[in-house]
N, C-alpha and C positions, 0 to 999 in steps of 0.2 A: 473211266478215269475221272470220271466228272463227278458220280455221285463216291469219288473216296473223297473227293475236294469238298462235296459238302459235308459230307461226312464228321472230315477234320474241323470246317466250318464251325458243326452245330456243338463239337465238344468245350469243356471251357477250358480260358487260355491257361488254366496250372494242370490242365492235364495234359496238351501238348506240352511245354513247356520240360515239365518232369520227363517226359518222350526223349523228346532231342538231351535232354542234358544225361540221361543214362544210354541214347546212341553214342554220346560223345566219350563216355567215359569205355565202353566197349570199344568204340572205337580205338582210344587212346593203347588198351589193355592189349589189342592184337598188332598194334603198331609194334609196341615193344612187348613181344610177347617175347623172344629173345632174353632179354632180359630179366624178366618175371619167371621165366624158366630157369635161371639161373642161380635166381634166389631163392629158390624153393626150400634147398638142405637146410640154409642159412638162418631163414626163417622159422623152419622145424624146429632146429635146434634153440634160440631161445623159446621158442614156444615148451621144448619140454623139459628142457635142463633148465629155463629161468623165469619160465612163466606162471608153467605148472609149480614149480615148488611154493613156489609165495601161496598157495592155499595151506603148507606146514607154518607161517606162521601163525599160525593162529593158538598151536599150543603156548606161545609166547603170555597167553590169558588163562591159562588154566595149570591145572596141579597135573600135567603130563605122567602118565603110566600107561608105558609101553605093551601093558595086556591089556590093559582097554582100548586102548585106543583112543583116536579123536576123541567118537561118540561119547562114551563112558567114561573121561575125563572129568577130575572136578574141574570148574569156574570157579579164576580168583581175581578176576578183572585185573586192575594195574597191581594188584601186590608186588607182581619180580620189578617193575619201572622201579616202586617206591625201593624193593630193595634192593633195589640196584643204585642204588643212590643213595642208600645208608649205607654199604657194602666198604670198607676202610680200604680198604685196596683198592676201592673202580674210580676215584677221583685222581689216586694218583695213576697209572694206567691210562687214565684217560689224558693226563697232563701229559705222561709220555707219549702218545699216539700222536695228538696235533702238537707239540714241538718240532717230531723226526718231521710231519706230514708240512710243519711249518718248511725246516731246513730245507727237505727236498724240494719244496715248492720256491726256496727263493735260490738255491744252488745249482739243484739236475735239471728242474723245466729250463733255465735258458741257456745251459751246455751244449743240448744237440744247435742250436739254432745260433752259437759264437762259431761252432766245427763247421757248422751246415755253408756260414761267411766265410770263413778261412780254406775250406777245399776250394767254394767255387773260387776263388783268388788264384788256384792253381794253374799254374800255365801250359802247366811239361802235364802229358793224357798219358804216359805210362805213369808215372809217380803217382798222378792225380789217384790214378784206376788201386793202386800199392797201398795208399794210404787209408780209401775207405775198405780196400779188405781186410786189415789188419787192424782198423775200430771196428767192424762189424764183427769179428771172430770170439769175442767175449758177453755176447749178446746168446749165443749158442752153449753155452758152457751154462752146466746149472749153479746152483744156490750153492749145494753141495761142495763141489767141486772149487767157490769161487769160497769160502770157508777154507779147503783146506788150503788153495793156494795164501789166504789172509792169514792165516796161523803162521804156515812158512816164512810168509814175509814180517811178521811184528812180532813176532820170538824174541822174548827178552836176550837169551840166550846164542841163538843163530840166524836170526831174522835179519833180513837186508838192510831192513828200516833202520833197526838199532845199530847196524855198526860203522852205519853213516854217520849217528849222529856222537857217536863216538871215538869218531874221528875227530871230533869239532869239541870232547871234551867233556860231551853227554851223559847221565848215567842210562841207562838203558831203560824203557818204557815199559809197562806191560798193561799195554796197548787192551784185550780182551778181556785183561783183570783188573779195569778199572770202572767205577761207570761215570768217570769225566769224560773217558774217551769213547766209548760203546756207539754213542749217537752220533758221530764224528766217523767211526767204520764203516754205521751204516749206509749214513749217507753217501759216503766217499765208496765203497764199492759197489751201489749204484750207479754213480756217474761212471767212475770205470765202466759198468758191464755196459749199462744202456747208452751210453751216451753217443757211440757209431751208430748204433742201430733207429736211435732216433732222431736221425740227419735225413732221415732216407727221402720223408717228406718233405723237407725245406726243401734240400737240392731240388726234385721235380720241382716246387714252387718257384725256385729260380731257374731254371731250365725254360720255362715259362716266359722269363722278362723279354721283352722287344731290345735287342742290341745295337737298336739307331738312340735308345733312350740315352745307353750308356756312352756313345758315340756324340748322342750331340750334347750335355752334361763334357764329356770333354773337351770338346770344343770351346766352349763356353768360360774353361777353365777350373774347371772341380777335379780335384784332385781324387783318388780313391778313397779316402775318407768322408770327404763331402761327397762323392759318388752312394755310396753305401750307407748314408747315412738321407737323402732323399731321393733314391731311386728303390733301392735293397731291401732294408728296412720299409717303405711303405707297401714294398708288392707283397712282401710274406707277412705283414699286418693281419692279411684277413687268413690265414691257415693256424699263427701265433695264435688267433682267438677260440678259433676251433679248439687248439688245442688243449690251449688253457682251460675251457671252458667241460672238456671231459679230463681234466688232469686235479681239480678243485672238488669232480665228482668221485673222483677214489682218495680224496682227502684223509678221510679215517680210513681206507683200506690200503697201506702200508702192506703188504703181504708177506702172508703166515712163515714160510719156507725162508722168506729174505730173512728174517727176525729170529728163526728158534734154532739155525745152525749156528749161530754169533752166541747165543745166549749161551751164561753159567750160573754159575751160584754165589760168582763176586763183580757179574754185572748187571741180574737181574731187576735192582732198583731203578732205572733208570733204564734199561733196554727192554722193557717186559709191555708189549703194546695190548689193542684187545684184540688182536686175533690170536694171538698165543696167551690170552685169560684165555678168550673163548674155548681155544683146546684143551686146556689144564680143569679147569670148571664144567664145560658141558660132557668131552670124550671121556676125561681119567677119572672126573669125579661125577658125571653123570645126574648132573643135573640141568637137562634138557631143557626146561621152561625156563630158567633162570637165562640162560647165554640165548636162545634166543630172543630172550629180550634186547638183550646187549643188541645180539647183531642188527635185529630190528631199529633200533634207536640208530645205529649205526648205518643202516640204511636210507634212515630219515632224516639224519644230517647231512647225508650225501646230496639227497632227493632235493633239498630244500638249499645247498651250497652249489647246486646247477643251477636250482632258478631262477635261481638273486642273480647269479653271475650272467645266464643270460641274458635277462632283461635287465641288466646296467651296460653290456654288453652289445646288447642294440640299441638302448639310447645314446651308446656315447661315440662307439664307430659302425654301426650298423650292421654291422656282423652277430649273428647269434646261427646256434645249432635247432629253431622254430621258430 
């Protein structure tokens, strides 16, 4: 024992410190081994389907030929990125994507917060559970079904909405055949479909608030509105900030099928976004390198937005993703 102590004493300090640090890491891994074990499928999923495919981004800098592959295709540098900004349609499509993403951020992001607070105010447990079930259900419908229901509701001849407008003497409106309405339809259908499901995390955060805070506020004379402003919203702020940062990371990623099922020749001018443009130019026109450049541009913008938002969130609220 004394020999081991003398040997350890003769070791340089850095080696001992490194050994202790390694031991602590392995001790923590062993302590939480179950959590690490159940996280393996998720880690493998992201490695296989998210990180390994990033290597394919190299074709954005090549004139890719499917027969020559990555190694044999000609390198063109940033030529596809330059072509992207020169393309007559790109700036219009980018503008559509930014506007739709902005509308979604302004109107769709706060909707689950408001609904979660309203559900939290319900005192009849049975009624609350019924309402939660009803608002969750649309999330499990595909966008094809949502589009079919929207066509039936918004039809200028048989649609329920136009029939209601007719009661007030308003002429029928062709919502899906007019460029001025398509953005409203896209954002509105998303709010109807996903708002209920989005309340789950907020309701979980609300369940963690100490009821004694509300009791103390009530004794001090605070009504329900003041309790919401002074207790509920501050308690939700960490969850709101984390979800906000995740949301702005998808700012330009509105979703292909969500838009594609609503597009037609009459509303493409204001309805087409980068995802549908990539599909048309990449798969239908086989411009693989060019559309990879467009997708890479979209991913870089999302990364910059997340990093910027994370920085400002950490400086202002102390909450951040990393």
